[in-house]
C-alpha positions as CSV (number, residue, x, y, z in Angstrom):
1,M,-20.2,-38.4,-16.3
2,N,-19.4,-41.1,-18.9
3,L,-23.0,-42.3,-18.8
4,K,-24.3,-38.9,-19.5
5,R,-21.9,-38.5,-22.4
6,K,-23.0,-41.8,-23.9
7,E,-26.7,-40.9,-23.5
8,A,-26.0,-37.6,-25.2
9,E,-24.2,-39.3,-28.1
10,K,-27.0,-41.8,-28.4
11,L,-29.6,-39.0,-28.6
12,A,-27.5,-37.1,-31.2
13,A,-27.4,-40.2,-33.3
14,R,-31.2,-40.2,-33.4
15,T,-31.6,-36.5,-34.2
16,P,-31.1,-35.4,-37.9
17,S,-28.0,-33.3,-38.2
18,F,-27.9,-29.6,-38.9
19,E,-26.6,-30.3,-42.5
20,E,-29.4,-32.9,-43.1
21,M,-32.1,-30.5,-42.0
22,T,-30.7,-27.4,-43.7
23,A,-31.2,-27.7,-47.4
24,S,-30.4,-24.1,-47.9
25,L,-26.8,-24.7,-46.8
26,H,-26.3,-26.9,-49.8
27,A,-28.5,-25.1,-52.3
28,G,-26.6,-21.8,-52.5
29,P,-23.7,-23.0,-54.7
30,R,-25.8,-25.4,-56.7
31,L,-29.1,-23.8,-57.7
32,A,-29.1,-21.2,-60.5
33,R,-28.7,-17.6,-59.4
34,G,-31.2,-16.5,-62.0
35,M,-33.9,-18.1,-59.9
36,I,-33.7,-15.3,-57.4
37,R,-34.3,-12.6,-59.9
38,E,-37.0,-14.7,-61.6
39,T,-38.8,-15.3,-58.4
40,R,-38.7,-11.6,-57.5
41,D,-40.3,-10.8,-60.9
42,V,-43.0,-13.4,-60.4
43,V,-44.0,-12.0,-57.0
44,A,-44.1,-8.5,-58.4
45,Y,-46.3,-9.8,-61.2
46,C,-48.6,-11.5,-58.7
47,R,-48.8,-8.3,-56.7
48,K,-50.0,-6.4,-59.7
49,F,-52.5,-9.2,-60.5
50,C,-53.9,-8.9,-56.9
51,D,-54.2,-5.1,-57.2
52,E,-55.9,-5.2,-60.6
53,V,-58.0,-8.5,-60.5
54,V,-58.2,-10.2,-57.1
55,R,-58.6,-7.4,-54.6
56,P,-61.4,-5.5,-56.5
57,Q,-63.7,-8.5,-56.5
58,V,-62.7,-10.7,-53.6
59,L,-65.5,-9.7,-51.2
60,E,-68.2,-9.4,-53.9
61,L,-67.4,-12.9,-55.2
62,D,-67.5,-14.3,-51.6
63,R,-70.9,-12.7,-51.0
64,G,-72.2,-14.0,-54.4
65,L,-71.1,-17.5,-53.7
66,H,-72.8,-17.4,-50.3
67,E,-76.1,-16.5,-52.1
68,D,-75.5,-19.0,-55.0
69,P,-73.2,-21.8,-53.9
70,D,-73.4,-23.5,-57.3
71,H,-71.9,-20.5,-59.1
72,L,-68.6,-21.3,-60.9
73,P,-66.1,-18.4,-61.1
74,W,-65.4,-18.7,-64.8
75,D,-64.7,-15.0,-65.1
76,F,-61.8,-15.2,-62.7
77,V,-60.4,-18.3,-64.3
78,K,-60.5,-16.7,-67.8
79,K,-58.8,-13.6,-66.4
80,A,-56.1,-15.7,-64.7
81,N,-55.7,-17.6,-68.1
82,E,-55.4,-14.2,-69.9
83,W,-52.5,-13.3,-67.5
84,G,-50.8,-16.6,-68.3
85,F,-51.0,-18.2,-64.9
86,Y,-51.9,-21.6,-66.1
87,S,-48.8,-22.0,-68.3
88,L,-46.4,-19.8,-66.3
89,W,-44.8,-22.7,-64.4
90,I,-45.0,-25.3,-67.2
91,P,-41.4,-25.9,-68.5
92,R,-40.4,-24.2,-71.8
93,L,-39.5,-27.5,-73.5
94,L,-43.2,-28.4,-73.1
95,G,-44.4,-25.0,-74.4
96,G,-44.9,-23.1,-71.2
97,H,-43.3,-20.0,-69.8
98,G,-40.9,-22.1,-67.8
99,V,-40.7,-20.1,-64.5
100,N,-38.8,-22.1,-61.8
101,F,-41.3,-24.2,-59.9
102,S,-40.1,-23.1,-56.5
103,S,-41.4,-19.6,-57.1
104,L,-44.9,-21.0,-57.2
105,S,-45.0,-21.0,-53.4
106,Y,-44.1,-17.4,-53.1
107,A,-46.7,-16.6,-55.8
108,M,-49.4,-18.5,-53.8
109,E,-48.5,-16.6,-50.6
110,E,-48.9,-13.3,-52.5
111,I,-52.3,-14.1,-54.0
112,G,-53.4,-16.0,-50.9
113,S,-52.8,-13.0,-48.7
114,V,-55.8,-11.5,-50.5
115,C,-57.9,-14.5,-51.2
116,L,-57.0,-18.2,-50.7
117,A,-59.7,-19.4,-52.9
118,M,-58.5,-17.5,-55.9
119,A,-54.9,-18.6,-55.2
120,N,-56.1,-22.2,-55.1
121,L,-57.9,-21.7,-58.5
122,I,-54.4,-21.3,-59.9
123,G,-52.3,-23.5,-57.6
124,V,-54.3,-26.7,-57.7
125,H,-53.9,-26.7,-61.5
126,Y,-50.2,-27.4,-60.9
127,L,-51.1,-30.1,-58.4
128,G,-52.6,-31.9,-61.4
129,F,-49.7,-31.2,-63.7
130,G,-47.2,-32.1,-61.0
131,T,-48.9,-35.5,-60.5
132,L,-48.6,-36.2,-64.2
133,T,-44.9,-35.1,-64.1
134,S,-44.2,-37.6,-61.3
135,S,-45.2,-40.4,-63.6
136,G,-42.3,-39.5,-66.0
137,N,-44.6,-40.0,-69.0
138,A,-43.0,-37.4,-71.3
139,R,-45.4,-38.0,-74.2
140,L,-48.5,-37.4,-72.1
141,M,-46.9,-34.5,-70.3
142,R,-46.4,-32.8,-73.7
143,R,-49.9,-33.5,-74.8
144,L,-51.6,-32.0,-71.8
145,A,-49.2,-29.1,-71.7
146,Q,-50.0,-28.3,-75.4
147,D,-53.7,-28.2,-74.5
148,V,-53.0,-25.8,-71.7
149,V,-50.9,-23.5,-73.9
150,A,-53.5,-23.7,-76.7
151,G,-56.2,-22.8,-74.2
152,E,-54.2,-19.7,-73.1
153,K,-53.9,-18.6,-76.7
154,S,-57.6,-19.2,-77.6
155,G,-58.9,-17.6,-74.4
156,E,-60.6,-20.9,-73.4
157,P,-58.8,-22.1,-70.2
158,C,-57.6,-25.7,-70.0
159,L,-57.1,-26.7,-66.4
160,I,-55.8,-30.0,-64.9
161,S,-57.2,-31.4,-61.6
162,L,-56.0,-34.2,-59.4
163,A,-58.6,-36.8,-58.5
164,I,-57.4,-39.0,-55.7
165,T,-59.7,-38.6,-52.7
166,E,-62.7,-41.0,-52.4
167,P,-65.8,-41.1,-50.3
168,G,-64.3,-43.6,-47.9
169,A,-60.6,-42.7,-48.3
170,G,-59.0,-39.3,-47.8
171,T,-55.7,-39.0,-46.1
172,D,-55.1,-42.7,-46.4
173,V,-54.3,-42.5,-50.1
174,E,-51.2,-40.4,-49.4
175,E,-49.3,-43.2,-47.6
176,V,-48.7,-46.7,-49.0
177,D,-48.7,-48.0,-45.4
178,L,-52.3,-46.8,-45.1
179,V,-53.8,-47.2,-48.5
180,D,-54.1,-51.0,-48.2
181,K,-56.3,-50.4,-45.1
182,A,-58.4,-47.7,-46.8
183,N,-62.0,-48.1,-47.9
184,L,-61.4,-47.7,-51.6
185,G,-64.1,-48.0,-54.3
186,C,-62.7,-46.5,-57.5
187,Q,-61.4,-49.4,-59.6
188,A,-59.6,-49.5,-63.0
189,R,-60.2,-52.9,-64.6
190,R,-57.8,-54.0,-67.4
191,V,-59.5,-54.5,-70.8
192,D,-58.3,-54.7,-74.3
193,G,-56.5,-51.4,-75.2
194,G,-56.8,-49.7,-71.8
195,Y,-58.8,-49.6,-68.6
196,E,-62.4,-49.4,-67.6
197,V,-63.0,-47.2,-64.6
198,N,-65.9,-47.4,-62.1
199,G,-66.4,-45.5,-58.9
200,S,-66.2,-41.9,-57.8
201,K,-63.8,-39.3,-56.5
202,V,-64.9,-36.5,-54.1
203,F,-63.7,-33.1,-52.9
204,I,-61.8,-32.6,-56.1
205,S,-60.6,-29.0,-56.3
206,N,-61.4,-27.3,-59.6
207,G,-63.1,-30.4,-60.8
208,H,-66.0,-28.7,-62.5
209,L,-63.6,-26.2,-64.1
210,S,-61.0,-28.6,-65.4
211,T,-60.6,-30.1,-68.9
212,W,-58.2,-32.9,-67.8
213,H,-58.2,-34.9,-64.6
214,M,-55.3,-37.0,-63.3
215,V,-57.2,-39.9,-61.8
216,I,-55.6,-42.2,-59.3
217,S,-57.3,-45.6,-59.3
218,Y,-56.4,-49.2,-58.5
219,S,-56.7,-52.4,-60.6
220,D,-57.0,-54.6,-57.4
221,L,-58.8,-53.0,-54.5
222,A,-57.4,-55.6,-52.2
223,R,-53.8,-54.6,-53.1
224,P,-54.0,-50.9,-54.0
225,S,-50.4,-50.1,-53.0
226,E,-49.1,-52.5,-55.6
227,T,-51.7,-51.9,-58.4
228,T,-52.0,-48.1,-58.7
229,V,-53.1,-46.8,-62.0
230,M,-52.6,-43.1,-62.9
231,M,-54.5,-41.9,-66.0
232,A,-55.6,-38.8,-67.7
233,V,-59.4,-38.5,-68.2
234,K,-60.8,-35.6,-70.3
235,T,-64.1,-33.9,-69.5
236,G,-66.7,-35.2,-72.0
237,M,-65.3,-38.7,-72.2
238,K,-68.0,-41.4,-72.3
239,G,-68.8,-42.8,-68.9
240,F,-67.4,-39.8,-67.0
241,S,-69.6,-37.1,-65.4
242,F,-69.7,-34.6,-62.6
243,G,-71.7,-35.2,-59.5
244,R,-72.4,-32.7,-56.8
245,H,-70.7,-29.4,-56.1
246,E,-69.8,-29.2,-52.4
247,K,-71.2,-26.4,-50.3
248,K,-68.3,-25.0,-48.3
249,M,-67.8,-22.5,-45.5
250,G,-64.4,-21.2,-46.8
251,Q,-62.6,-21.0,-50.1
252,R,-66.0,-20.9,-51.7
253,A,-64.7,-19.6,-55.1
254,C,-62.7,-22.8,-55.6
255,P,-65.2,-25.6,-56.3
256,A,-64.9,-29.0,-54.6
257,S,-66.4,-31.5,-57.0
258,E,-67.6,-35.1,-57.2
259,L,-66.3,-37.0,-60.3
260,V,-68.3,-40.1,-61.3
261,F,-67.0,-43.0,-63.5
262,N,-69.4,-45.5,-64.9
263,D,-67.7,-47.9,-67.3
264,C,-65.4,-45.1,-68.4
265,F,-62.9,-46.5,-70.9
266,V,-59.5,-44.9,-70.8
267,P,-57.2,-45.9,-73.7
268,D,-53.5,-46.9,-73.0
269,E,-52.4,-43.7,-74.6
270,L,-53.9,-41.8,-71.7
271,V,-52.4,-44.1,-69.0
272,A,-49.5,-42.3,-67.3
273,L,-48.4,-45.1,-65.0
274,D,-49.6,-48.6,-63.9
275,D,-48.2,-51.6,-62.1
276,R,-46.9,-53.1,-65.4
277,I,-44.7,-50.0,-65.8
278,A,-43.8,-49.8,-62.1
279,Q,-42.3,-53.3,-62.3
280,T,-39.6,-52.0,-64.6
281,F,-38.2,-49.6,-61.9
282,T,-35.3,-50.5,-59.6
283,R,-37.3,-50.2,-56.4
284,S,-40.2,-52.4,-55.4
285,Q,-43.7,-51.3,-56.5
286,R,-44.6,-50.1,-53.0
287,E,-41.4,-48.1,-52.7
288,T,-41.9,-46.6,-56.1
289,G,-45.5,-45.8,-55.2
290,Q,-44.4,-43.9,-52.1
291,Q,-41.6,-42.2,-54.0
292,M,-44.1,-41.0,-56.6
293,I,-46.4,-39.7,-53.9
294,D,-43.5,-38.0,-52.1
295,Y,-42.4,-36.3,-55.3
296,V,-45.9,-34.7,-55.6
297,V,-46.6,-33.8,-52.0
298,S,-43.1,-32.5,-51.3
299,T,-44.0,-29.7,-53.8
300,S,-47.7,-29.3,-53.1
301,R,-47.3,-29.3,-49.3
302,A,-44.8,-26.5,-49.6
303,A,-47.4,-24.6,-51.6
304,V,-50.1,-25.3,-49.0
305,G,-47.7,-24.1,-46.3
306,A,-47.4,-20.9,-48.4
307,F,-51.2,-20.7,-48.5
308,G,-51.2,-20.8,-44.7
309,V,-48.6,-18.0,-44.6
310,G,-50.7,-16.0,-47.0
311,A,-53.7,-16.4,-44.6
312,A,-51.4,-15.4,-41.7
313,R,-50.2,-12.4,-43.6
314,G,-53.6,-11.3,-44.7
315,A,-54.9,-11.5,-41.1
316,Y,-51.8,-9.6,-39.9
317,E,-52.4,-6.8,-42.5
318,A,-56.1,-6.6,-41.6
319,A,-55.2,-6.2,-38.0
320,L,-52.4,-3.6,-38.7
321,K,-54.8,-1.6,-40.8
322,F,-57.4,-1.7,-38.1
323,A,-54.8,-0.6,-35.5
324,S,-53.7,2.3,-37.7
325,E,-57.3,3.6,-38.0
326,T,-58.7,3.0,-34.6
327,V,-58.4,5.4,-31.6
328,V,-58.4,3.9,-28.1
329,D,-58.2,6.2,-25.0
330,G,-57.4,9.2,-27.2
331,E,-54.5,7.4,-28.9
332,L,-54.2,5.3,-32.1
333,L,-54.3,1.6,-31.2
334,V,-51.1,1.0,-33.1
335,N,-49.3,3.3,-30.5
336,H,-50.4,1.1,-27.5
337,E,-47.5,-1.1,-26.3
338,W,-49.7,-4.2,-25.9
339,A,-51.0,-3.8,-29.5
340,Q,-47.5,-3.5,-30.7
341,C,-46.5,-6.7,-29.0
342,W,-49.6,-8.4,-30.4
343,L,-48.8,-7.3,-34.0
344,A,-45.2,-8.3,-33.5
345,E,-46.3,-11.8,-32.6
346,M,-48.4,-12.0,-35.7
347,L,-45.5,-10.9,-38.0
348,K,-43.3,-13.5,-36.3
349,N,-45.8,-16.2,-37.3
350,V,-45.7,-15.0,-40.9
351,T,-41.9,-14.9,-41.0
352,L,-41.4,-18.4,-39.5
353,G,-44.0,-19.9,-41.8
354,R,-42.3,-18.4,-44.8
355,L,-38.9,-19.7,-43.7
356,A,-40.4,-23.2,-43.4
357,Y,-41.7,-23.4,-46.9
358,A,-38.6,-21.6,-48.3
359,E,-36.4,-24.4,-46.8
360,T,-38.6,-27.0,-48.4
361,N,-38.2,-25.2,-51.7
362,Y,-34.5,-25.5,-51.4
363,A,-34.8,-29.2,-50.7
364,N,-37.1,-29.7,-53.7
365,G,-34.7,-27.8,-55.9
366,L,-31.8,-30.1,-54.8
367,Y,-33.6,-33.4,-54.7
368,G,-37.2,-33.1,-55.9
369,M,-39.1,-33.6,-59.1
370,F,-37.8,-30.5,-60.9
371,K,-34.1,-30.6,-59.8
372,L,-32.8,-31.0,-63.4
373,L,-34.4,-27.7,-64.3
374,H,-33.1,-25.8,-61.3
375,E,-29.4,-26.4,-61.6
376,E,-26.9,-24.7,-63.8
377,P,-26.2,-25.0,-66.7
378,M,-29.7,-26.4,-67.5
379,F,-31.5,-23.4,-66.0
380,S,-29.7,-21.0,-68.3
381,I,-29.9,-23.2,-71.4
382,M,-33.7,-23.4,-71.0
383,R,-34.0,-19.7,-71.0
384,L,-31.4,-18.9,-73.8
385,T,-32.7,-21.5,-76.3
386,P,-35.1,-20.0,-78.8
387,R,-38.7,-21.4,-78.6
388,F,-38.6,-22.7,-82.2
389,I,-35.8,-25.0,-81.3
390,Y,-38.0,-26.7,-78.7
391,E,-40.9,-27.0,-81.1
392,R,-38.9,-28.2,-84.1
393,Y,-36.3,-30.5,-82.5
394,V,-37.0,-31.2,-78.8
395,A,-40.8,-31.8,-78.9
396,P,-40.6,-34.7,-81.4
397,L,-38.1,-36.4,-79.1
398,L,-40.6,-36.4,-76.2
399,E,-42.9,-38.6,-78.2
400,K,-40.2,-41.3,-78.2
401,P,-40.3,-44.1,-75.6
402,G,-36.6,-43.3,-74.9
403,A,-37.5,-39.9,-73.5
404,T,-39.8,-41.3,-70.9
405,A,-37.4,-44.1,-70.0
406,F,-34.6,-41.5,-69.6
407,Y,-36.7,-39.2,-67.4
408,R,-37.9,-42.0,-65.2
409,K,-34.4,-43.4,-64.7
410,R,-33.0,-40.0,-63.7
411,S,-36.0,-39.2,-61.5
412,Y,-36.5,-42.5,-59.6
413,D,-33.1,-44.1,-59.6
414,G,-31.5,-40.7,-59.2
415,Q,-33.1,-39.9,-55.9
416,S,-31.8,-41.7,-52.8
417,S,-34.0,-42.8,-50.0
418,C,-32.3,-40.3,-47.7
419,E,-33.0,-37.4,-50.2
420,Q,-36.6,-38.6,-50.5
421,H,-37.2,-38.7,-46.7
422,R,-35.4,-35.3,-46.2
423,T,-37.6,-33.6,-48.8
424,S,-40.8,-35.2,-47.7
425,G,-40.2,-34.5,-44.0
426,L,-39.3,-30.8,-44.6
427,A,-42.5,-30.5,-46.8
428,S,-44.6,-31.8,-43.9
429,I,-43.1,-29.2,-41.6
430,A,-43.9,-26.5,-44.0
431,K,-47.4,-27.7,-44.4
432,F,-48.5,-28.1,-40.8
433,A,-46.4,-25.1,-39.5
434,G,-47.6,-22.7,-42.2
435,T,-51.2,-23.7,-41.9
436,D,-51.2,-23.7,-38.1
437,F,-49.6,-20.2,-38.2
438,G,-52.4,-19.2,-40.6
439,I,-55.1,-20.3,-38.2
440,K,-53.3,-18.7,-35.2
441,N,-53.0,-15.3,-36.9
442,C,-56.6,-15.4,-38.1
443,Q,-57.8,-16.1,-34.6
444,M,-55.5,-13.4,-33.2
445,A,-56.9,-10.9,-35.8
446,L,-60.5,-11.5,-34.7
447,A,-59.6,-11.2,-31.0
448,F,-57.6,-8.0,-31.7
449,M,-60.4,-6.4,-33.8
450,G,-63.3,-7.4,-31.7
451,E,-66.7,-7.1,-33.3
452,A,-65.2,-5.2,-36.2
453,G,-63.3,-8.4,-37.2
454,L,-66.6,-10.2,-37.7
455,R,-67.7,-7.7,-40.4
456,Q,-67.4,-9.2,-43.9
457,D,-66.1,-5.9,-45.4
458,R,-63.1,-6.1,-43.0
459,G,-61.9,-9.4,-44.5
460,A,-60.6,-10.9,-41.3
461,E,-63.4,-13.4,-40.8
462,K,-63.0,-14.6,-44.4
463,H,-59.3,-15.3,-43.9
464,L,-60.3,-17.6,-41.0
465,R,-63.0,-19.4,-43.0
466,D,-60.6,-19.9,-45.9
467,A,-57.7,-21.0,-43.7
468,K,-59.4,-23.8,-41.8
469,L,-59.5,-26.0,-44.8
470,L,-55.7,-25.8,-45.2
471,Q,-55.3,-28.0,-42.1
472,I,-57.2,-30.8,-43.8
473,Y,-56.2,-31.1,-47.4
474,E,-52.8,-32.3,-48.8
475,G,-52.8,-34.7,-45.8
476,T,-54.3,-33.6,-42.5
477,N,-51.8,-31.9,-40.2
478,Q,-51.9,-35.0,-38.0
479,L,-50.7,-37.1,-40.9
480,N,-48.0,-34.6,-41.7
481,R,-46.7,-34.8,-38.2
482,L,-46.6,-38.6,-38.4
483,N,-44.9,-38.3,-41.8
484,L,-42.3,-36.0,-40.3
485,F,-41.7,-38.5,-37.6
486,K,-41.4,-41.3,-40.1
487,C,-39.0,-39.5,-42.4
488,L,-36.7,-37.6,-40.0
489,I,-37.0,-39.2,-36.6
490,A,-38.0,-42.9,-36.7
491,C,-35.1,-43.8,-39.0
492,G,-32.6,-43.0,-36.2
493,C,-34.8,-44.3,-33.3
494,D,-34.4,-48.0,-32.5
495,G,-37.7,-49.8,-32.4
496,A,-39.8,-46.8,-33.6
497,R,-42.7,-47.8,-35.9
498,V,-45.2,-45.5,-37.7
499,F,-48.7,-46.3,-39.0
500,E,-48.8,-49.6,-37.0
501,E,-52.3,-50.9,-36.6
502,K,-53.3,-51.8,-33.1
503,E,-56.6,-52.6,-31.4
504,G,-58.9,-49.6,-31.7
505,G,-57.1,-48.1,-34.8
506,L,-53.7,-46.9,-35.9
507,S,-51.2,-46.1,-33.2
């Protein structure tokens, strides 16, 4: 009996505790109560946007892109810009509307339940902005945010993309333990007054539509984990051009672009972070690099999980509509017990996926990149302060080196390794659970609807085409499972090692 008790105690020591895994338990008393009402308002706004903009054109746009894959959906982007979606989640002190960043996931589920591609045309803009925010460069954050806000006012959208994936390196670039083994080719060579960039980036969402691109490159391709350079490159800069526009099966409306750099000079004023700056941080360059990656993906993977839940919900709603209209054996299909159980299973998948990304949002609010903006009294101060105060008094301070130094100190030294791992691990759960649920529901909808599910006007087959891509980007679901193991299991399991290279590849 004593041996069994000791084995149980040893197993418990290796398993994350309930408190460690339940961010919502701690978030209740700490996060601003106004976030709930604000998130509810944003979801209602997105629902209205879907009814007036997304739903009326979703199938027509998909058909048009099938006939002309090179078409770029500028009309939709301009409409989203007109509704304020590209500045909605930019903080008020930078000129945006300042909606809490956690609400982005709920918004992406709402729009994604109608069309994942259109949701991504909005969401991936904040992947670019979030990457810039992770650098802590307050001056550059303000500059790009000003361009986005000015684009909203002028009617000429200013989007930001993230350029990190390369022809020979995809998922590898999201882990410092893998990036040194990756086949990288995009190099930033140090020259007087900046960097000269050569190489290419591929599968860049919104690439052809974006004004700014947050480019992740490396000054030494033999040591990329220690020589990462993050820079802002503007469309039209000398030496920068667009390559091909990928032909995709799903999410056709959101272009996947190739970005080409040929002796592209990027001045120091557009360099957000490099190894010289990283050396000033408390942690090592490798640790800082992984922390920067985790800040970004902990937010973006929650949003991709929400995309998956959106697909699961869209498929469920298509199946429910079909069941409510179709008669089988003299009775509406929805009244057959087997169909009721089938639909209940689909709704279960939607609900569990939503709970997973909601838990990640709680963790991000407590420990992530935007935690300072989510707690009281900062949340209320940001909303009660008149905008002219920010423009006249706060904005000039962001130009000072001290603002960047303060932000970086609070962000990087203010997050413990335990908080980093907890948030990153939960984000990986949200990502692979939400997207797997999305695929499962799409497959269930097609099986439930039979040949009717294959008709383009029913929408179910489009949900499946769109959803498949979700299991690949923001780190493949396989990588996210390994990241979960690394962050929340291996740390309490003696002898466990992740991303160890063995004969025949990684273990």
